[in-house]
C-alpha positions, 0 to 999 in steps of 0.5 A: 009711349015710347018713341024710337030715336034714329041716330044720325049716320055719323053716330051710327057709324061710330057704334059699329065694330072696328074692322079688326073686331073678332081677330083675337078669336081667330088667332086663338083658334089658329094657335091652339093646335100649335100649343097642344102639339108643344104640350105633347112634345113636352110630355114625350120629352119628360117621359124619355128623361124619366125612362133614362133615369129608371134605366140608369138606376136599374143598371146601378142596382144590377151592378151592385147585385152582381158585385156581391156574388161569388161566381160569374154565372151567379152575377149574371143571374143576379144582375138580370133579376135585379134589373127586371125587378127595378124596371117592374114590368115597364120593359123586358131589359137586356142585361150584359156584363161585357168588360167585366174583370172578374177577379179580386179587386176587379170591376163589374161593368153592367149595361142595361138596354130597354125599349121605350114605347112612345105609342101613347103619345101618338108618335108610333115610335120606340126608343132604345134606352141604355144605361151602364154602371160599374161596381168594384169587386172586393179586394180581399174576397175570393171569387170563382 
């Protein structure tokens, strides 16, 4: 036969939970949204940095492609085609050759502008990315 043993009130009180029991769960529940928001911010910042690198690379490639052309019209077309190919459908780049000194020994200035859409993070915003690059024209090459 089993008998139930009653503990004296002093020992029963010792077995009760301390007053702050369960506070760690409440703190975690309150802190989780803040950590999640911080993680989303890091992903967004990483995407902006990556996109800036891609736009800078597209500007570099476009400047090089433009610098090997004979005419300015061909250079503008080659720069636009190269930037579009380098960004591979991520955006529709606007390419400008303002500031270009189109003569033997001159330089080609290319500016590529692209709109980065951040809707996938829930920000509902877009950011304009701009990359520039300069490439020299050959000193002893005829340009028209």
